[in-house]
C-alpha positions, 0 to 999 in steps of 0.5 A: 109135331107138324102144325095143324092150325095156321099152316098158311102163315109162316109162323104156324105153331099150333100142333096136336101137342099144344092144342086141346083134344076134342073129347067126349065128356059131361060136367055138373056144378051145383049152384045153391044158396047156403040155406038150401045146402043146409036144408039138404045136408050138403057142405059147399066145396066153395062159394061163387063170389062174382063173375064177369063177361066180356067179348071182343070184335075179333073181325072188326076191332082195332089193334092186335093181329090183322087189325083186330083183337085175337079171337080168344082174348076177351078174358083179358078185358073181363079180369080187370073189371072183376078184380076192380069190383072186388077190390083185388089184385091179380096176385090175390089168389091161391089158384088160377084156372085159365082155360087152355083152348091152346097153350098159347092162349094162356101165354098170351093172356099172361103176357097181356096182363104183364104188359104196361102197354096192353093194359094202358092202351087196350084195357084203360088201366094205369099200369100192368096187372102184373105177373102171377105165381106160375106154381099156382096156375092150372096145378092139376092140368087144365084142358090140355090134360083133361080135354075140351068137351064143348059145353062141358069145359066151363063146368069142369073148370068150376068143379075142379077149382072148387075141389082144389079150394076145398082141399086147400081149405082143409090143409089150412084149417077151417077154424083159422077164418082164412079163406082160399081164393081162385080165379077162373078165366075161360075164353070161348067161341065168338070172341067171348070171355067168362071169368069168376072168383071162387072162395072156400 
């Protein structure tokens, strides 16, 4: 496939095959207290534990491409803060849902978190966050497979991960007291990033 983005540069790699298709769609995720769900006879699929946002100045920032952070790199900043606040490591998850605006975004985030240099110089950490188990990453396909309906993608990712966690919890058995956990990482327009932890 011919590159469709970055065609002015010599290293153009964005094609219709590794970029999310713009699709029509809608999504819904119901956030409620445990008391409300009991009152209405509903069983939660998962619990929304915590979230963190970040933004990068991709126009005037330092480092990165053309002297700035990449437009879609904000989640790399949000994830370590979220992990630290919850006493977790990047490896403490059963599932990872990393939004694929482009396939290269997921690869760039993973490479950043595995890089001592990036984590020390850009994120202010002592060392890299380390690798994740790739078999737990976007296990049912993410935006490349499902499409990217603007303003609905985040809700779709939350709902998809909640369903995966509920299914995994049913396999593990709710009587064991063992929780299953998932990490969401979403890049967004304007240099924004939204991350969250869900548990079942």
